[in-house]
C-alpha positions as CSV (number, residue, x, y, z in Angstrom):
1,M,-48.8,-25.8,18.9
2,K,-47.7,-22.2,19.4
3,Q,-44.1,-21.4,20.4
4,Y,-42.8,-18.4,22.2
5,F,-39.2,-17.3,22.2
6,V,-37.1,-15.5,24.8
7,Y,-34.2,-14.0,22.9
8,I,-31.0,-12.0,23.4
9,L,-29.6,-9.5,20.9
10,A,-26.2,-7.9,21.2
11,S,-24.5,-5.1,19.4
12,E,-21.0,-6.7,19.6
13,K,-19.4,-9.4,21.7
14,S,-19.9,-8.5,25.4
15,D,-21.3,-5.1,24.5
16,T,-24.8,-3.8,24.9
17,I,-27.5,-6.6,25.1
18,Y,-31.2,-6.6,24.8
19,I,-33.7,-9.3,26.1
20,G,-37.1,-9.7,24.6
21,V,-40.0,-12.2,24.1
22,T,-42.0,-12.9,20.9
23,S,-44.1,-15.5,19.2
24,N,-42.4,-14.9,15.8
25,L,-38.7,-14.8,16.2
26,V,-37.8,-14.4,12.6
27,K,-40.1,-11.4,12.1
28,R,-39.1,-9.8,15.4
29,V,-35.4,-10.0,14.8
30,F,-35.9,-8.8,11.2
31,E,-37.6,-5.7,12.7
32,H,-34.7,-5.1,15.1
33,K,-32.1,-5.6,12.3
34,N,-33.8,-3.2,10.0
35,N,-34.7,-0.5,12.6
36,L,-38.4,-0.8,11.8
37,V,-39.4,0.1,15.4
38,D,-38.2,3.1,17.4
39,S,-36.6,1.2,20.3
40,F,-33.6,0.6,22.5
41,T,-32.2,-1.7,19.9
42,K,-32.4,1.0,17.2
43,K,-30.8,3.6,19.4
44,Y,-27.9,1.4,20.4
45,K,-27.6,-0.6,17.1
46,I,-28.3,-3.9,18.7
47,H,-28.9,-6.2,15.8
48,N,-27.2,-9.6,16.4
49,L,-29.3,-12.5,17.7
50,V,-26.9,-14.3,20.0
51,Y,-29.2,-16.5,22.1
52,F,-32.8,-17.8,22.2
53,E,-34.9,-20.4,23.9
54,T,-38.4,-21.7,23.2
55,T,-41.5,-22.6,25.3
56,P,-45.1,-23.4,24.4
57,D,-46.3,-21.3,27.4
58,I,-46.5,-17.5,27.1
59,N,-46.5,-17.0,30.8
60,E,-43.4,-19.1,31.2
61,A,-41.7,-17.0,28.4
62,L,-42.7,-13.7,30.1
63,L,-41.5,-15.0,33.5
64,R,-38.2,-16.1,32.0
65,E,-37.7,-12.8,30.2
66,K,-38.3,-10.9,33.5
67,R,-35.9,-13.2,35.4
68,L,-33.1,-12.8,32.8
69,K,-33.5,-9.0,32.8
70,K,-32.8,-9.1,36.6
71,W,-29.7,-11.3,36.2
72,K,-26.2,-9.8,36.7
73,R,-24.5,-8.9,33.5
74,D,-21.9,-11.6,34.0
75,W,-24.6,-14.3,34.3
76,K,-26.1,-13.1,31.0
77,I,-22.8,-13.2,29.3
78,R,-22.1,-16.7,30.6
79,L,-25.5,-17.9,29.4
80,I,-24.7,-16.6,25.9
81,E,-21.2,-18.0,25.8
82,E,-22.2,-21.5,27.1
83,N,-24.6,-21.7,24.0
84,N,-22.8,-19.5,21.5
85,P,-19.1,-19.1,22.4
86,T,-18.3,-17.0,19.4
87,W,-21.3,-14.7,19.7
88,K,-22.3,-15.7,16.2
89,D,-25.4,-13.9,14.8
90,L,-27.9,-16.8,14.8
91,Y,-30.4,-15.0,12.5
92,D,-29.3,-16.9,9.4
93,D,-29.8,-20.2,11.2
94,I,-33.4,-19.5,12.0
95,I,-34.6,-18.2,8.6
């Protein structure tokens, strides 16, 4: 069964964050980390995977991404810190 990921990248703890969705988390985070795509993450050096969640439903993933992007910054930080209090880069855990 296909899985979709809603993920959050951060440049540093409580600094600039980016929210995205993908069907291949390892590949997508690799692309962000290595600046392979001209994007917001490249411009602001946002390379640390600090949060992700999965769902088998692409529509649910896209809806969740949109909702998270509308959240207040404090809510996003709380979500990250509830699941990853040290803002550890989770990339090594998923490869």
